[in-house]
C-alpha positions in Angstrom: 40.5 0.0 -35.8 40.2 -3.6 -34.6 41.5 -2.6 -31.1 38.8 0.1 -30.8 36.0 -2.4 -31.7 37.4 -4.9 -29.2 37.5 -2.3 -26.5 33.9 -1.2 -27.4 32.8 -4.8 -27.2 34.4 -5.3 -23.9 32.8 -2.2 -22.5 29.4 -3.3 -23.8 29.8 -6.7 -22.2 30.7 -5.1 -18.9 27.7 -2.8 -19.0 25.4 -5.6 -19.7 26.9 -7.7 -16.9 26.6 -4.9 -14.4 23.1 -3.9 -15.4 21.6 -0.6 -16.6 22.8 2.5 -14.9 20.1 4.8 -13.4 20.9 8.1 -15.1 18.6 10.3 -13.1 16.2 10.2 -10.2 12.8 8.5 -11.0 9.8 10.6 -11.9 8.2 10.0 -8.5 11.3 11.2 -6.6 11.1 13.9 -4.0 12.7 17.2 -5.1 16.3 17.5 -4.2 15.5 20.6 -2.1 13.3 18.4 0.2 16.1 15.9 0.5 18.6 18.6 1.4 16.1 20.1 3.9 15.9 16.8 5.6 19.6 16.6 6.0 19.7 20.2 7.3 17.2 19.3 10.0 19.5 16.6 11.4 20.6 17.4 15.0 24.1 18.9 15.0 24.1 19.7 11.2 26.6 22.3 10.2 27.1 22.3 6.4 26.8 20.2 3.3 30.1 19.3 1.6 28.8 17.4 -1.5 25.6 16.0 -3.1 26.0 13.4 -5.9 23.5 11.3 -7.8 24.8 7.7 -7.7 24.0 5.6 -10.8 22.8 2.8 -8.5 19.7 4.9 -7.8 20.3 7.1 -4.7 21.5 10.5 -3.5 24.9 10.3 -1.8 25.4 13.3 0.5 28.4 14.3 2.6 28.0 16.8 5.3 29.6 18.1 8.5 28.2 18.3 12.0 28.9 21.0 14.4 31.5 18.8 16.2 33.5 18.7 13.0 32.7 15.1 12.1 32.0 14.2 8.5 28.9 12.1 7.7 28.3 10.2 4.5 24.7 9.1 3.8 22.9 7.4 1.0 19.3 8.7 0.6 16.5 7.0 -1.3 15.1 9.5 -3.8 11.5 8.5 -3.4 11.2 8.2 0.4 13.9 10.6 1.4 15.1 8.0 4.0 18.6 6.8 4.4 19.3 3.5 2.6 20.8 0.6 4.5 
């Protein structure tokens, strides 16, 4: 029992040190369909491999281009622009 409470305390301390996770896109975010449409409009786009919401507050999208190269991009959910 004591081991569990120590582990829970350590996890809580880590979470507080790292900061709060962003569980979902903000209310003023563009719809995911618009974000994906922007990716599909990229020159040489072939197909989307994966779309994930990152707890740091952005969409992480992996896609392939027609030349076979894989692209990973982080997209701001409000502007729809790539993050730097």
